[in-house]
Structure formats: C-alpha cells, structure tokens
N, C-alpha and C positions, 0 to 999 in steps of 0.2 A: 502493499499500499505505501502511494506517495506519502510524503512527509506533509504534515498540516503545517500551514501559513499563520503564524501567530495573529492572533487579533489585535491589529495597535490599537482601534478604538477602545476594545475592554482594557487594554493596559492603562493607556491615558486615562480611563474613568478610574482606574484604581489609584494611579501614582498623582493624578492631579484633577481630582473629583470636581472642584468648585470653580476650574478654570474655564474662561469662556469659551467654546468651541466653536458656536454658529451665532452669528446676529442677523437677524433680518430688521431693518431700518428704513422702513418706506418714507417718502416724503410727505405722504398725508396720513400717516397711520401711525400706532404706537409701536415702540420698539420692543423687540422679543428677543432675549439672550438665553440659549441652551448652554448648560454646562457640559462639561466632558461626560459627567456621570448622567445626564440627564440625556443625552445625544443616545449615548449607549443602550439606553433604555429603551428610549423610542425605535431605535433601528431593530433591537431584539423583538419587539414586539411587530414589528413589519415583518421579520425576519421569520419569525414562528407564523405569521398569517401566511406567508408564501409556502412554508411549508404545509402548514393545514389545508392548503388549497391544491396540494399535490405537486409542487414544483419540488424537482429532483435535480441533486448537484449535475452539474454540466447542461441542464436545460436552459433555454434563453427566455429572459423577460424583458420585453420592450417597455422602457420608461420615455416618457414625453411631456414636455414642459418647460415653462420660461424657467429661468433660474429661482429657485425656492428652497427653503428647508425639506420640503417633499421630496424633490429631487436627490438631495444630499442624503437621506435617509434611505431611498433605495438604492444608490451606489453603495452604500455600507452593507444594507441588509441583503442584499444577493452575495456580497463578498463573504458574509457570514456563514449561507448556506451552501455555497460553491456553484451558486446559480451563475449565469453570465448575463449582465445587467447591459443590455443592447442600447444605445442611446438613439433617438429618434429625432431627426430636424423637423421642428413644428412649421417652419415655413413650406413645409413640401406641399405638391399639389397631392389631393385624396389618390389619384393614380402611383404616383411617386411613393408616397406612403404605404399603400398597400403592398407595393412591388416588394421593400424592403421587410416589413413586417412578415409577409407570406415565405419569403426567400430565407428569412432567417430562422424559419421553422419555431418561431416562439410559440410558447404555451400559453402566456399570459401577457395582458398589457396594463401597465401602470399609467395612468393619464393624468393631466391637470384639468380641472373641470372645464376651463377655457375650449379644450378640444373634445368635448363629448359629441359635437355635432360631427367632427371628422373622423370619429371612430364608428358612430352609429352610422354614417353614410359608406364605409368601406366593410363593415360587419361580416356582409356575406363573401367578400373577397378573401378574408382571412379565417378560413374554417380549421385551420390548427390551432388557433388559440380558443382557450377552453373558458378562460375568466376575462374580464376587463374593469379594472378595478379603476375609482376615481378620487381624486383627493381634491381638497380646497373647495370643495361645491358638492352641487346634487349631481348623480349620477343619471345617465338615459335609461332608455329600457335595455333590460337585460345586460346591466352593469351592476357593478357592488359598489357600495360607498364606503371607502376606505377608513374613514374616522370611526364609524361603527364598528369596524372588524377590529382596529386596533383597542379600542375600548374593551374587548374582550380577550386581547391576547396576552398571553404571560410576559413580563418584560425581562424574565430571565435569560441568558445566553441560549439560543437553539441548541438542540441537541443532535441534529444533521451535522455529520461528519464530511466537511466539505473537500478532503483531501482526494477524494476518488475522483474529481472532475478533470475530465482531461482538456478542457478548455477553459482559461480562466478570464480572457476579455474577448469582444470583438466588437469593433467600430467601423461602421461602413464608411467608406472613401467619399470624397464629396460630389466625386462622379461628373469632375471638370473633364474628362475626357471618354466618358461615356456611361454606362448602367454604374451606379454604386455597387462596389464589392466589399464583402465584409472580411476585414482583416484581423484574422485571428493570432492569438498569442497564446501558447498551451503552457505558458508559465508568465509568472508576473515580472520575470526578468531576473537580473542579478543584484543583490543588494548591495554589492559592493560597488557596482557600477553607480548605482544611485548615490551611495554615501560620499562618494567621489565627486559626482557632478553637484552636491549640496555643498560639499567644503568649497569646491572649485568656486561657486557664484556667493557663497558667505551666509546662506541663511543660519537663522538662529532660533531656537524654541519661541522665543518673545516676540516672532514675527507675527504681524498682523496682515491677513492676507485679503484683497479684494477682489470678488469675481468681476472681469471686465469681460464681456463677451459671452456668449452661450456655454454652458457645461456640456452641451451634447457634443460640441467639439473637442477634439483630441486634445488640442492644448491647454484651453481653459479649464476641462476636466481633469487632465493630467496634473498641472501644475496645483489645482485646488486640492487634489488627493495627496500630493507630495506634501503640502501644507498642514492639512489633517494628520499626515505620518509623523511630522515633526512635533505634532502638539499645537500648530499656532491656531490662533483664532481666524475664523473665515467670517467675513462680512458677505451679505449676500444681495447683489443688486438685482432686483427682477428682470429689467430690462434696461439697456444702457441707456442713460440720458447724462449728458456731457457736465452740466452744471451740478446736477444731483451728484454725478460721482467725484465733483470737487468736494462738496459737502461731507461726503462720507469719506474720503481720504483725510479732511479736517477733523470730522467730528471723531474718528476712532483712531486717528494718528496712524493710517494704513502706512506701512513699510514695505508691502511688496504686492505684485500683481504681474500677470501675463495678460500681453495686448496684442491684437494685429493692429497695424496701421490705422486702418480707418477709426477708430474711436479717439484714438489719441490724436489724430489729426482734427477730429472734432473738438477736443478739448484745447488744443494749442491754437483754433481759428477762432475761439471765443474772444470778445472785445477784452482788452487790458482790463478795464476797470471790473468787469466781471471776475477775471482771473484772478485780480487783486484783493477780491473779499475773502478770499479762502488760502488757509497757510497749507502749502504743499510740502513743507520743509521734511516732514515724516518720511517720506517716500527715498526709499535705501536701495531697492531692487526692482528695478521695472524690467521685466523678460519681453522685447520683443520679438515677435515669430510671428507664424501662421501665413504669412505674404512678407516680402521684403518692404522694411521701412526704408524710404529713401532717402538721400542724405540730406535733403532739404528738409525733411521732418524731422529727422536726428537733431538738424541743428534746433529748429521751433522749438522740441523739447526740452533740449538742454537750457534753452534760454528761459524757460518756464519751471524747470524740477532741478534738483541737485546734480551739479554735473558727474558726479562719480555714481551716478544712481542707474544710467543706462547700460543694460546687458542685451545682446541678441543672441538666439540661438537660430540654427538652422536644423530641420527635421522633418519630418511627415508623420502621419497617422501608421503608416508601415514600419519605417525603420526609428521612430522615437528620436530623442535628440541626439545629433551627429557632429556639429560645429559649435563651439562658443566664440563669441567675440566680445573681450573685457570693455569695461569702461575708458580705459585709458586708450584704446584702440578705438573708439569710436568715429573720431575725427582724423585719426591719422591713416585708417585705411578704409578712405571713401568706398563704398561698393560691397567692401568683404561680409562676409558670414564668418570669419575667424577660422581657429584653428580646430584640430580634431578634440572632440570631446574627450574626457579621460573613459578610457577603457575601449577607444573606438579606433579602428583601421580604415582608412579611406583609400581609395585607388581613382584613377582615372583610367578610362579604357578608350581606344580611338577607333576609327572606323574600321580598321582591320583587326582588331581585336588584342591588339599590342596595347600592354601598360606604357602610359605616358610617366615619364623621369624628368622632364625638362620643364622648367617653370613658363607660364604664359603659355601654354599650349592647351586649346580647349577638348575634353574627352567627356565621356559618360561618367558620372560618378558613382562607383560602386562602393556600399558599406558594409563591415564586419562587424556587428555588436550583438551583445547578449540581449540587448532591448528591444532587436529587430522581431518582426512577427513570423508568424510560423507558417501560413498559409493564407490564400483567398478562399473564405468559406464557397463549397460547391464550384471551386473554380482553381485548382490546385494546378491547372495547366499554365494560368497565366501566372502564378507564382513561380512556376520552374522557368517561364520565360525571363523572368527578371532576376535570375540568379546564376552566377558565374562561380562556381564551387560554392564557398562559405560566404562569399560576396553578394550583395543584394542592390538593387537599382529600382529608384520610382521615374528614370527616365531624365533625372535634371543633368544639363551639360555644364562644366563647371572648369576652372583652373585653378593653379596656385603661384603663388609668386616666388620671390626668392626667399621669402622668409616662412614660407610653408602656410600662409594665411590663404584660405579658399576664396573664391569668387564665383556665385551661381549666374551663369550666363542666361539660360533659360530651360524651360521643358524642351524637351527634344520635339515633342510634338507640337510646340509655340514657334520653332525656329523658322525662319523664313530663308529660301534657296532662291536667289534673283541673279541671273546671270552664271549661274554656278557657284554663286558666292553664299556663304553661310552668314545668316545675319541674326542677330539676337535682340529681340525685342525689347528685353529688360535694360539693356545699355543703352536704348535708344529714348525710353521711358524714363530712365534716369537725366540723362542730359536733358529733356526736355522739362522736367519737373522742377529744375533749377530757375525756370523763366517766374519771376514774380506774378504774372496774371495767370498760370495756369495752376487751376486748383488739382485738376487729376488728370491722367492721360493712361491711354493703352494704345500699343502699338501692333497689328498684326498684317499678315501676309495678303493680298488680294489676288485675283488674277490679272496676269499681264502677258500679252501674246508674245512680245518679243522676249521677256525675261522669266517669263514662267509666272513670277508673282513680283508685285512690287509692294514697297512700304507704305502703310498706310496709319495715319494717326489719328485716334478718335482724342476729342479733347474738351475738357471741362473748364471754361473760362471764369476766371475773377473779373465780374463786371462783363461789358462788350465792347472794351476797347483792342483786345489783342486782336490782329488780323493774321491772315494766312501768312500774308508777306512778311511781316514782322518777325512771326514764329520760325519761318524757313530761314529768314536771315539770322536769327540765333541759332537756329541748328547748323548751320554752316559753320559758327563759330567754335561748337563743339563737338562735330561728329565728322567721320570721314566723308566725300562725297556720296558713295554708294550707300550710305547708311541713312542719310536725308530723306525723309517724307516724301513721296511723290504726289501724295495728296494727303487732306487733312477734313476730318469733319468734325463739326461742333456738336456738343450732345449736353443736355441739363445733368447727366449721370453715366457713370461707368457702372456696367454690370458686375456685382461681385456675389460669391456665396458668402455664407455666414462666416466664414473664418477669414474674409477680405481677399480671397483669390480672386482676380479676374476672369471673366466667364468669356473666355476667348472664342469659344466657338459660338456663344450667342453672337458675337460681334461679327464673326467670320461669316454665319450662315446666310445673312443676303447676299455677300459676292459670289458664295460659292454653291448657290443652289443650282442643281442640276449639274454640276462640275465635279471632277475628282480632283481631290487636294493630294500632293504626294506628300508624306509625311518624311521629315528630313531624318 
C-alpha cells in the first residue's frame, strides 16, 4: 500500500489551532475568520459528507465556483479522502462545461449556488454524475444542499484511507490550442522540490496570502495551497476588483500573492490619488506568472510596490514551476523568465532533434522535474508526443543567454513563419507594449500569398490619439524590418482566458477561415 501523505491541515490545527487560516472580507458584508482548528473541522465535515455519498479514493469530484471558503473546503476535503478535486472554470459555456465534467468521469459535482442553472441545464449530458451538491444558496431540482448535509456530518477526521488513490490531482488545461485536456499527477510531487522553491522565494509561516485571480486555475490555486501548507493566513477575494484588492492588502497586511498580468495592470492603471489611499508596503512576495508580464508592466508595478517584492516564475499546468526570476534581475534581464527552478533540469532541442548548447539559439524547451504531470487523462498518446525520455514539453520556444537566463520566445503553435523566417509574436508584443499609448497588444500571423504569413498586430489604445503610422514608426525603432507588423487593427479588448493568456486562435479565426495554417 502506498504511504499515506500527512494531513497538513490537521497538523496546523494541532500546532496552531487559533491562528487565522482563512479570511473572507467582502466589501459590503461582515468579515469572517476561520482558525486552523475551525477550518480543519469544517473540511472534515465535508470529507465525511463526500464519503457518505459514496465517493471513493481516486474518484473525481468536480468543483465550480468563484473564490470562496467553500471552494477551499473542497480542495482540502477531497485530499483528506483521496478523491481527486477537479476544478471547473465557471466562465465556460454549457457545452464546454459538460465536456469537461463528462470527460473527467466525475461522480459528484460541488458547485456554488450561482451556477445552479448551469448544472440544471447540462444534467442530462453528465450521466456519470450521481450527485450535484450546491453550497452558498438554494439547490435546484435533483440537487442537494451542502449546508444541511454538513450540519449532520461528523467533524472528526475521515476514516477513509487516501493512500490507495492512483491519481492525486487533475487539472484541465486552458484549451488555447484545442479541447481542454486533463493533466494528471499520480503523486503530489517531491516535498524536497517544494522546500527548495519555498526557500528560494523566502516564504515564512507568518505570510498572509491574498487570492488574486480564480482558484480554479493551477497557478492561483497551487500557490494558495502552498500558503496553506506553510500555515499562512489566506484572504479570499471572491471576484477581482482592483480597488477592493488594494483595500484587502492594506486591511490584512498582505505579504504575498500570485497574479497573472491583467489584474496587476488594472491595479497599476488606477488613478494615482486612488492608489495613494492605500498602504501597499506590506507586499513582500508578488509572484508574477500565468502569462508573461511585459517589461512596461514590471516597471509600473515597481513604481507602486516595494522594489524587492517582484518575483516571476515560468511554468505550466502540466510541468509546474520551471524557472524563477528574482527581484534583483527584473530590470536587469528584460524579457527573461529566469534561471532553472531548484531541482529542475532544462534542455533546448532544435528542429533536427539535437540539444542546443550555445546561447541565444532558439529551440523547443524540455523540462525534467518531479513536479511534472504523469499523463493526459484519456489521451496518453498526447503525453507521449510531449516527451523525450524523462524530459517533457508544452511546446514553448526559448533561448538562454550567456548567464543561463532563459527567455520564452513563444508557443510553437503561435510562431509566425513569413518568407521562411521564424518570427516570435511575444518579442513584437513586448516592443509595442513600450509605447505609452498602447494599453494592450496581441500579434498573430495572417495569410499572405507571397510570404505565407504576415505579421498583424491587434492593439488596444489609451485614448484615440495613436495612429497606425505612429505605431509603425515606433516599431521601426525597436524591431528588425521583417518583424514589423504589416497591418494593424484596433480593438477595445484583447481576448484572454482566465489565466491571462491571449486567445490567439480566436484572433486568427477570421483570417484563416477556410484556409489551413501550417504550424511551425
């Protein structure tokens, strides 16, 4: 039998029972604080409820909802009985949601009351689900109210032995390049790897973590669980609001968070007089990830927050944290995602399958790490295509400099091939983002008869003063001729998924309709 993983929540409940574990502080409601002892008891009730409904170790349970204490309870409760808590993006369409629930083989759904109508509408399409549990409000037809079940459940630790579970975690990819796939981990990873990462970033037990972005995404959810593992206090913001986020930072002396670029851009874009109302000096460990933070955004953040607080990590749902860029390198290494994370090995492979050993030569990035995933659920052949021996890839193209710092050029699928030249949109986006009148930008390849593809920029302006001629003139100052956009379109918004990644297939679709695009 596999060795049982220690119940870290129960350990904190014994060691520091009165320490605040979880805080919910809505802008227009009372503040609620759960101690570690209270949080442990509540999650035990939910774990025992799941077991009473027949959930067995290794079985999947879907959870769906905005950030809330109820979501945190499920993440802990499933772990306590060896079930696999599969997060579901609440922004998905009914068709997309039904696909993931059914594909996951989940036997139970645990959902916020805001999504009763969603699950009522897809109930017939998810026949493997035996129970739909609703928390935070009234259930719909053929659904169960969680609160009533918890009132009857024991708060003692569950008797189920979780050690026999074959799968520990499964998170569906964002689906930016096709149908979402369930990234499976058959183990929780190497504790020593986590210990080294924690030491590298400098987390301490006294940290206060604020949720920035939805917990269903692997980054915010994963770093929140790191905080709980360390015994940190976690402040839950249900839905991101920039001004309220600053209020929570000041009110609870928040020291750490994890964020995609979009929320922090919204904070930094607030009027100076608004930001001045809030004390931001407590922030010590801002982890930037999920999508690249542009150099312009980093400078804006450092103008508003402590200069030694910004860290950046590069990684993915499948491969975990692979690179770390420390505060002292943020401005010294523009565009870099840092050096290899502790315990992680990196390789670059060229188009001929040979390892690249010279600096400044792009290749596909492969990673060997004990934090990497084990397979794609029901799609192991796609996992096999992503591996080279013990090394795995998600298709990112990168290079390293003469100091061993890595730079992500772009996803292989997003690379533009124009006239036989490989062009990386991220480099062009970074250059254009430096223009003071550019609020956001995405670069794609569109069909071109003479060149195969040409560079097209989709730009969100600050105001209406920026013209195409002015932006192209700016581009010529910062980019080689073949990288300069051949066309520009203006937009009110760049489509992104919840983790902040640009949905380039959405932008490309009108241009490539009825055409076949050759992927590099």
